[in-house]
C-alpha positions in Angstrom: 0.0 0.0 0.0 1.3 3.5 -0.9 1.7 5.7 2.1 -0.5 8.8 2.0 1.8 11.9 2.2 0.8 15.4 3.2 3.3 18.3 3.0 2.0 21.1 5.3 2.6 24.8 5.8 3.1 25.6 2.2 3.2 29.3 1.4 4.8 30.0 -2.0 4.3 28.9 -5.6 7.6 27.2 -5.5 6.5 25.1 -2.4 3.4 24.1 -4.2 5.2 23.3 -7.4 7.7 21.1 -5.6 4.8 19.2 -3.9 3.2 18.7 -7.2 6.4 17.4 -8.8 6.7 15.0 -5.8 3.2 13.6 -6.6 2.1 13.7 -2.9 -1.5 13.0 -1.9 -2.2 16.2 0.0 -0.9 19.8 0.7 -1.7 21.8 3.7 -2.2 25.6 4.1 -2.1 26.9 7.7 -4.6 29.3 9.1 -3.8 28.8 12.7 -1.6 31.5 14.3 1.9 30.5 13.5 4.9 31.5 11.3 3.3 29.4 8.5 0.0 31.2 8.6 -1.4 32.6 5.3 -4.7 34.2 4.6 -7.6 32.4 2.8 -7.2 34.5 -0.4 -3.6 33.5 -0.7 -4.4 29.9 -0.1 -7.0 30.0 -2.8 -4.4 31.4 -5.2 -1.9 28.6 -4.3 -4.6 25.9 -4.4 -5.5 27.0 -8.0 -2.1 25.5 -9.0 -2.9 22.1 -7.4 -4.2 19.4 -9.7 -7.3 17.5 -8.7 -5.3 14.4 -7.9 -3.8 16.2 -4.8 -6.1 17.1 -1.9 -5.9 20.6 -0.4 -6.2 20.9 3.4 -7.2 23.9 5.4 -5.2 23.5 8.6 -6.6 25.1 11.7 -6.2 24.4 15.4 -9.2 25.0 17.5 -11.4 27.1 15.2 -14.8 28.6 16.0 -17.6 28.4 13.5 -16.8 32.0 12.5 -13.2 31.0 11.9 -14.2 28.1 9.6 -16.8 30.3 7.8 -14.2 33.0 7.2 -11.8 30.6 5.6 -14.4 28.7 3.5 -15.8 31.9 2.2 -12.6 32.4 0.2 -10.9 29.0 0.0 -12.6 25.7 -0.7 -10.4 22.8 0.5 -10.9 19.1 0.2 -10.5 18.8 4.0 -10.5 21.0 7.1 -7.9 19.7 9.6 -8.3 20.7 13.3 -8.5 19.4 16.8 -11.4 16.9 17.0 -13.1 18.8 19.8 -13.4 22.0 17.7 -14.5 20.1 14.6 -17.2 18.4 16.6 -18.7 21.8 17.5 -18.6 23.2 13.9 -21.3 22.8 11.4 -19.3 21.3 8.6 -20.0 18.4 6.2 -18.5 15.3 7.8 -16.7 14.4 4.5 -14.6 17.6 5.0 -13.4 16.8 8.5 -9.9 15.6 9.1 -9.7 15.4 12.9 -6.5 15.7 14.9 -6.2 13.6 18.0 -3.3 14.4 20.4 -1.2 12.0 22.4 -2.5 12.0 26.0 -5.8 13.7 25.4 -7.6 10.8 27.0 -9.6 9.8 23.9 -10.4 6.1 23.5 -10.2 4.2 20.3 -14.0 3.8 20.0 -14.4 7.6 19.7 -11.9 8.0 16.9 -13.1 8.1 13.2 -11.9 5.8 10.5 -9.1 8.2 9.5 -7.4 10.9 11.7 -4.2 12.7 12.3 -2.3 11.6 15.4 0.0 14.3 16.8 1.7 15.5 20.0 0.4 18.2 22.4 1.5 21.0 20.1 1.6 21.3 16.3 4.5 22.5 14.3 7.1 22.1 17.1 9.0 19.3 15.6 8.4 16.9 18.5 7.8 13.3 17.9 4.8 11.4 19.3 5.0 8.1 21.1 5.5 5.7 18.2 4.4 2.7 20.2 1.1 4.3 21.1 0.6 5.3 17.5 1.5 1.8 16.4 -1.4 0.3 18.4 -3.8 2.8 16.9 -2.5 2.3 13.3 -3.5 -1.3 13.4 -7.1 -0.4 13.8 -7.6 2.9 12.0 -6.2 4.9 9.1 -3.7 6.9 11.2 -1.9 9.8 9.7 1.3 10.2 11.7 2.4 13.8 12.5 4.8 15.5 14.8 8.6 15.5 14.5 8.9 13.7 11.2 11.8 14.5 8.9 13.8 13.0 6.1 16.0 11.6 8.8 13.4 9.6 10.7 10.3 9.0 8.5 11.5 5.8 6.9 12.1 4.3 10.3 8.7 5.6 11.5 6.9 3.9 8.6 8.7 0.7 9.1 7.8 0.7 12.9 4.2 1.8 12.6 3.1 1.1 9.0 0.7 4.1 9.3 -1.9 5.0 6.6 -0.1 8.3 6.1 2.5 10.9 7.2 2.1 14.6 7.7 5.2 16.9 7.8 5.8 20.6 8.2 8.8 21.8 10.3 10.9 18.8 9.3 11.1 20.0 5.7 12.2 23.6 6.4 15.5 25.4 6.1 14.4 27.8 8.8 11.2 28.2 10.7 8.3 28.7 8.3 10.5 28.5 5.1 10.4 25.3 3.1 13.5 23.6 1.9 12.6 22.1 -1.5 15.5 19.6 -1.4 14.2 18.4 2.0 10.7 18.1 0.7 11.9 15.9 -2.1 14.1 13.9 0.3 11.2 13.3 2.7 9.0 12.0 -0.1 11.8 9.7 -1.4 12.4 8.3 2.1 8.7 7.6 2.5 8.6 5.7 -0.7 11.8 3.8 0.1 10.3 2.5 3.4 9.5 -1.2 3.7 5.9 -1.8 4.9 
């Protein structure tokens, strides 16, 4: 099975073009407050370059309904990614929801949807999650592993966990918030070289 790959926090045409050339499955545009944050109009411009074969993801954190409505008024993504508690409270088509569950938040497996992102307590900090905890979940759900992934460790992560997908942001940057296109390509190559 091909590992689903999302490259997140893209902010320039060159970032998007590199992701397209890498033939990843998804690209993420960040609307949560961070160095990677862009506005919805800019996301719409960048998304217009993305072919239909690659999903676009609006990445939020704990948005209110007003936050979601503001983004969706200008940018129409394939998914809205946010903490599951916030998504539960938003009126949003369920097919758009890509929920984030965080290590140690007390959620039990039965509450988790068929596919979700598994991450540490904070996003975009480059800190890895407990791979063993993720491994248990990945046997029963389509788990997208996030948190602390990089070209240096993603191959090992896949071989340990065999997750449905991987999600990377800070691990493919030359400095905080600025993508390194060589690292983006290297990350994708390492994912595809992993033995599952």
